[in-house]
VOGU-3710 file (C-alpha; in Angstrom, 3 decimals, decimal comma):
1> xxxxxxxxxx> -19,436/72,232/158,501  -17,184/72,197/155,064  -14,302/71,888/157,223  -15,719/68,786/158,882  -16,312/67,244/155,628  -12,921/67,222/153,926  -11,665/66,110/157,675  -13,984/63,127/157,129  -12,885/62,576/153,477  -9,467/62,767/154,845
11> xxxxxxxxxx> -9,734/60,607/157,324  -11,507/58,185/154,909  -8,374/58,366/152,927  -6,105/57,475/155,471  -7,820/54,221/156,291  -7,867/53,073/152,607  -4,099/54,004/152,605  -3,281/52,028/155,639  -5,340/49,228/154,684  -3,324/48,013/152,028
21> xxxxxxxxxx> -0,001/48,259/153,635  -1,376/46,266/157,034  -2,778/43,553/154,056  0,627/43,652/152,655  2,381/43,118/156,094  0,571/40,072/156,745  1,582/38,793/153,646  5,283/38,926/153,951  4,885/37,441/157,232  2,866/34,419/155,924
31> xxxxxxxxxx> 5,623/33,838/153,341  8,605/34,412/155,719  7,378/32,521/158,387  11,244/31,350/159,107  12,537/35,103/159,399  13,824/35,868/162,729  12,286/38,217/165,031  14,887/40,771/164,068  13,311/41,140/160,946  9,948/40,880/162,070
41> xxxxxxxxxx> 10,469/44,100/164,670  12,998/45,643/161,900  9,708/45,511/159,273  6,923/46,667/161,789  9,346/49,452/163,075  9,666/50,311/159,097  5,670/50,259/158,658  5,171/52,463/161,723  7,609/55,086/160,446  5,323/55,116/156,919
51> xxxxxxxxxx> 2,400/55,235/159,086  3,647/58,193/160,829  5,217/60,161/158,302  1,461/59,828/156,145  -0,388/60,822/159,444  1,937/63,771/159,521  1,415/64,792/155,719  -2,838/64,529/156,303  -2,136/66,701/159,668  -0,194/69,405/157,839
61> xxxxxxxxxx> -2,425/69,268/155,098  -5,239/70,313/157,800  -4,074/72,575/159,788  -2,963/74,767/156,184  -6,724/74,396/155,294  -8,230/75,573/158,808  -5,466/78,105/158,486  -6,771/79,206/154,540  -10,515/79,129/155,755  -10,222/81,679/158,621
71> xxxxxxxxxx> -8,591/83,994/156,391  -10,393/86,808/155,126  -9,816/85,709/151,087  -10,740/82,653/151,705  -13,053/81,219/149,003  -14,757/78,142/151,192  -15,700/81,065/153,721  -16,793/83,495/150,875  -18,851/80,748/148,973  -22,343/81,642/150,689
81> xxxxxxxxxx> -22,154/85,672/150,001  -21,354/84,743/146,552  -24,404/82,899/145,605  -26,584/86,029/146,385  -29,155/86,577/143,861  -28,838/89,357/140,875  -32,475/90,497/141,778  -31,251/91,100/145,501  -27,949/92,923/144,379  -29,920/95,489/142,402
91> xxxxxxxxxx> -33,001/96,148/144,866  -30,133/97,411/147,394  -28,490/99,079/144,486  -31,476/101,198/143,942  -33,881/100,952/146,760  -32,287/104,620/148,105  -33,175/106,251/144,968  -36,903/104,977/144,974  -39,622/106,930/146,837  -43,510/106,866/147,632
101> xxxxxxxxxx> -45,013/110,262/146,756  -48,099/111,424/148,482  -50,709/113,874/147,138  -53,011/115,437/149,298  -55,833/116,536/147,417  -58,583/119,494/148,661  -61,928/119,298/147,340  -65,026/121,631/148,039  -68,680/120,259/148,364  -71,250/123,106/147,702
111> xxxxxxxxxx> -74,083/120,704/148,474  -72,492/121,336/151,856  -72,540/124,280/153,897  -70,520/124,642/157,302  -70,485/128,286/158,920  -71,510/129,595/155,221  -68,613/127,859/153,498  -68,715/124,690/151,615  -67,496/121,951/153,510  -63,722/121,108/152,138
121> xxxxxxxxxx> -63,311/117,479/151,797  -59,499/116,043/151,530  -58,217/113,052/149,777  -54,862/111,634/149,357  -53,169/109,921/146,323  -50,165/107,947/146,249  -47,652/106,881/143,718  -44,598/106,201/143,465  -40,767/108,165/142,070  -37,056/108,042/141,337
131> xxxxxxxxxx> -34,216/110,538/141,771  -33,321/111,670/138,606  -30,145/114,110/138,883  -28,025/115,610/141,836  -30,098/118,833/142,379  -33,149/116,657/144,057  -35,151/116,417/140,714  -37,819/113,747/141,163  -39,351/112,007/138,021  -42,887/110,598/138,387
141> xxxxxxxxxx> -45,982/110,138/136,520  -48,248/113,555/135,561  -51,326/111,847/137,069  -49,908/111,114/140,247  -49,536/114,893/141,035  -51,957/115,976/138,825  -53,686/119,001/140,556  -50,751/119,842/143,187  -48,153/122,398/143,106  -46,598/120,308/145,719
151> xxxxxxxxxx> -46,855/117,035/147,490  -44,802/114,983/149,850  -41,823/112,662/148,800  -40,900/109,637/151,630  -37,593/107,492/150,965  -37,096/103,860/152,054  -35,672/105,468/155,108  -38,805/106,913/156,671  -37,889/110,568/155,787  -40,483/112,460/154,008
161> xxxxxxxxxx> -39,427/116,085/152,484  -41,087/118,624/150,434  -41,355/118,535/146,407  -42,433/121,309/144,074  -43,700/120,342/141,016  -41,853/122,378/138,338  -42,692/120,316/135,050  -45,996/118,771/133,595  -46,416/117,069/130,383  -50,038/115,443/130,458
171> xxxxxxxxxx> -49,561/114,057/126,779  -46,225/111,706/127,751  -48,049/111,329/131,582  -44,510/112,436/132,751  -43,714/114,745/135,805  -40,944/116,768/137,256  -40,654/117,421/141,317  -38,164/119,251/142,935  -37,190/118,696/147,033  -37,426/122,429/148,478
181> xxxxxxxxxx> -36,169/121,008/152,290  -33,089/122,474/152,945  -31,766/119,799/155,259  -32,380/117,151/152,217  -28,964/115,726/151,722  -28,089/116,323/148,315  -26,095/112,853/146,557  -22,998/115,167/146,433  -22,424/114,607/150,176  -20,689/111,978/151,807
191> xxxxxxxxxx> -23,832/111,701/154,277  -26,753/111,195/150,675  -29,195/108,880/151,101  -29,849/108,407/147,282  -28,261/108,650/144,165  -29,508/109,189/140,580  -30,745/106,115/138,934  -29,006/105,670/135,459  -31,316/105,960/132,286  -31,122/103,101/129,831
201> xxxxxxxxxx> -31,782/102,642/126,393  -35,274/101,750/125,299  -34,400/101,047/121,959  -32,579/97,885/122,989  -35,134/95,993/124,719  -35,915/92,763/123,516  -39,273/90,545/123,999  -38,497/87,715/126,886  -35,798/90,379/128,792  -35,809/89,780/132,373
211> xxxxxxxxxx> -37,081/93,243/133,861  -37,897/94,541/137,699  -40,436/96,817/139,088  -40,036/99,061/142,220  -42,744/100,863/143,537  -45,287/101,152/146,256  -48,442/99,233/145,561  -51,277/99,902/147,967  -48,940/101,860/149,861  -46,231/99,286/150,652
221> xxxxxxxxxx> -43,294/101,091/150,306  -40,408/99,372/148,658  -42,028/96,571/146,778  -39,957/94,567/144,233  -41,273/92,334/141,270  -40,058/91,108/138,396  -41,162/89,748/135,287  -40,280/89,861/131,556  -40,709/92,088/128,866  -44,279/91,059/126,702
231> xxxxxxxxxx> -43,566/93,434/123,975  -42,751/96,948/123,085  -43,594/99,374/120,684  -47,579/99,660/122,197  -49,435/102,596/121,703  -51,058/103,618/124,985  -54,181/105,698/124,787  -54,217/109,023/127,438  -58,019/108,991/128,074  -56,823/112,152/129,861
241> xxxxxxxxxx> -55,634/113,940/126,526  -57,317/112,605/123,726  -53,804/111,605/122,638  -51,916/108,393/122,562  -48,497/107,674/124,140  -46,367/106,061/121,806  -43,348/103,330/122,408  -45,307/101,877/125,606  -43,706/98,729/126,796  -46,023/95,709/127,946
251> xxxxxxxxxx> -44,985/94,037/130,683  -46,084/90,936/132,788  -44,388/92,419/136,165  -46,855/92,583/138,906  -47,940/96,637/138,985  -50,933/98,065/140,860  -52,091/101,009/142,132  -49,380/102,983/143,941  -46,860/101,701/141,470  -47,486/104,749/138,943
261> xxxxxxxxxx> -44,306/106,504/138,569  -42,003/104,056/139,947  -38,995/102,535/137,598  -39,092/99,768/135,355  -34,917/98,477/135,266  -33,293/96,037/133,515  -30,987/93,682/134,682  -28,067/96,302/135,042  -30,333/98,187/137,619  -30,875/101,046/134,629
271> xxxxxxxxxx> -34,432/102,674/134,526  -35,694/101,212/131,138  -39,193/102,967/131,602  -41,793/104,750/134,525  -44,828/102,296/135,166  -48,296/103,926/134,316  -51,104/101,621/133,873  -52,353/98,251/133,851  -54,823/96,699/131,780  -57,980/95,258/133,822
281> xxxxxxxxxx> -61,540/94,685/134,501  -61,101/94,305/138,134  -58,751/97,670/138,975  -56,001/95,163/139,926  -53,008/93,435/137,934  -53,881/90,600/135,742  -50,970/89,882/134,009  -50,697/92,746/131,176  -48,900/95,942/132,543  -47,358/99,288/131,045
291> xxxxxxxxxx> -44,543/101,331/131,065  -43,676/104,631/129,595  -39,963/104,020/127,431  -36,693/105,198/129,226  -36,054/107,031/125,707  -39,205/109,252/126,425  -37,725/110,130/129,433  -34,683/111,278/128,535  -35,882/113,028/125,880  -39,165/115,090/127,441
301> xxxxxxxxxx> -37,263/115,328/131,476  -34,664/117,904/130,384  -36,854/119,977/128,968  -39,378/120,073/131,583  -36,743/120,962/134,275  -35,736/124,050/132,010  -39,156/125,082/131,128  -41,952/123,260/132,299  -43,701/122,002/129,486  -42,981/120,037/126,416
311> xxxxxxxxxx> -44,459/120,413/123,024  -45,128/117,732/121,331  -44,977/117,925/117,227  -48,677/117,117/115,678  -49,570/116,592/112,429  -53,593/116,538/112,936  -55,213/113,672/111,272  -57,515/110,553/112,850  -56,998/107,237/111,163  -56,592/103,663/111,013
321> xxxxxxxxxx> -54,950/100,192/108,799  -56,397/99,230/105,380  -58,299/95,725/105,545  -57,770/93,434/103,089  -61,620/93,599/102,313  -61,446/97,719/101,891  -58,223/97,346/99,995  -59,691/95,005/97,413  -63,068/97,030/97,152  -60,829/100,159/95,708
331> xxxxxxxxxx> -58,745/98,028/93,257  -55,481/97,467/95,915  -54,019/94,269/95,863  -55,611/92,499/99,288  -52,228/93,002/101,634  -51,891/96,283/100,629  -50,568/98,393/103,572  -50,835/101,583/104,603  -53,276/103,886/107,395  -56,808/105,346/105,679
341> xxxxxxxxxx> -56,778/108,714/106,719  -60,211/109,213/108,569  -60,044/112,781/109,378  -58,335/115,970/108,926  -57,928/118,473/111,895  -59,143/121,894/110,371  -56,519/124,025/109,920  -53,783/121,659/110,995  -50,493/120,355/109,467  -52,454/117,620/107,305
351> xxxxxxxxxx> -54,832/119,977/106,428  -52,698/122,673/105,088  -50,503/119,986/103,054  -53,901/119,068/101,431  -54,128/115,424/102,733  -57,569/113,900/102,326  -60,062/112,091/104,724  -62,928/110,001/103,962  -66,068/111,800/102,774  -69,516/110,714/102,383
361> xxxxxxxxxx> -72,216/112,031/100,064  -75,397/114,122/101,692  -77,436/111,035/102,213  -74,135/109,074/104,271  -74,961/106,036/101,769  -71,611/106,755/99,694  -68,560/106,630/101,610  -65,390/108,078/99,661  -62,114/106,788/100,730  -59,855/109,340/101,482
371> xxxxxxxxxx> -55,764/109,356/101,403  -53,822/105,707/102,122  -50,736/106,950/103,520  -48,084/104,456/102,699  -44,786/106,217/104,132  -43,536/109,043/105,782  -39,633/110,434/105,515  -39,490/107,008/102,899  -40,440/105,531/106,278  -42,914/102,807/105,170
381> xxxxxxxxxx> -46,423/102,701/107,563  -48,439/99,433/108,114  -50,439/101,192/111,376  -51,166/104,499/112,736  -48,694/103,208/115,568  -46,126/103,955/112,904  -46,902/107,602/112,396  -47,146/108,309/115,982  -44,115/106,904/117,039  -41,803/108,396/114,254
391> xxxxxxxxxx> -43,043/111,440/114,661  -42,807/111,659/118,393  -39,333/110,236/118,475  -38,061/112,009/115,416  -39,369/115,047/114,675  -40,205/118,488/116,715  -42,573/121,510/116,132  -41,468/123,137/113,305  -40,104/120,160/111,354  -41,092/119,092/107,629
401> xxxxxxxxxx> -42,457/115,841/107,098  -42,815/114,049/104,018  -45,566/112,235/103,309  -46,337/109,804/100,722  -50,025/108,849/100,221  -52,191/106,857/97,745  -55,050/108,861/96,297  -57,112/107,007/93,733  -54,758/104,283/93,051  -51,978/106,923/92,140
411> xxxxxxxxxx> -48,728/108,046/94,573  -48,386/111,515/95,787  -45,884/113,150/97,890  -47,290/115,861/99,927  -44,902/117,940/102,409  -46,335/118,882/105,806  -44,977/121,681/108,904  -45,783/120,159/112,084  -47,408/122,446/114,759  -47,964/121,868/118,460
421> xxxxxxxxx> -50,244/119,922/119,834  -53,464/121,956/120,648  -54,346/121,937/124,500  -57,800/120,247/123,653  -58,468/117,981/120,710  -60,215/114,828/119,392  -58,276/111,874/118,967  -56,262/113,319/116,311  -52,377/112,550/115,887
//
């Protein structure tokens, strides 16, 4: 079709080029009516030679053009292939490295007895995951594999393998699996079916940045959706632990049950997060989804592979941002920034550092405001999120944390030695 269009254009050029010549010749004949037939014959012969030369040139150009388009490097032939969407390219690049995880759970029902034994029912939990390295490790959410020691991992080509759960971190909702089947084609081989996905840097994210989610919503394998980063730095409450997951990514990319554990990708095909949850009153996507940031994955996953668990640093407080009304009630400027310590966990790092929470008199009528944290390690604090995000991203168990507080309108500097989070705790940080 492209060649035909070119030929059509060239034919028009020929008509336009020959027309003026013919008109010019007619003018010569009219102005030289007395010329001899021999002169007219010579002029006509000269005109025919010019026309023949022009046609020869055009034919040569057409042959050259046709030869060029038949070559493997032809820009005309390659044009349709060069317009492939970047999204299509990324999907083809990563689809073999995104898996569906099937977790089969058994449960005894003591109310139903068969042959003297409780009836055993089985349920199936579906989720997603992705290839982390060249040793058969798969990363997913803890809530996808919780309660099982082994799960099934299915690749996009339909092949299913058994994987052991080798590391769990309920606090960050990250788990690591390792494929145990001997026939699994590890990525070092030529016949490998998958390659590790590249872990990106989530600290470089920007609101409005286009992203991609790939997973298995409702068991529909290899599903790709796209959207933007709506916001980052969200604090995601984990109801299973009572602690919050810091630096959460908010996105409007469509994710649904079954997407959990699947990768959130940037436009370079790098993992910038793990899809974890949605905010919805109906249980299906309503425009707000969340993901664990890739920097958390990069920090925790190697430890889970090595040790099976991850120790999170813990300060041992609960609290919230100070309001303008409360600030003015205690003699502080209306827009004073800080976090009021609501409670202090007995025996925790904050307690040992002498931080004070809100207290009340015996009739619970006269609350006494506690310490207001204004900075940690000289970093200003405005919300409880700031404290959690900083400790989680920059501190380890045993590190010392400098805490600057406003106590009765006086500034005090305290030192707290961070401990590991207790196995069960109220929502304290």
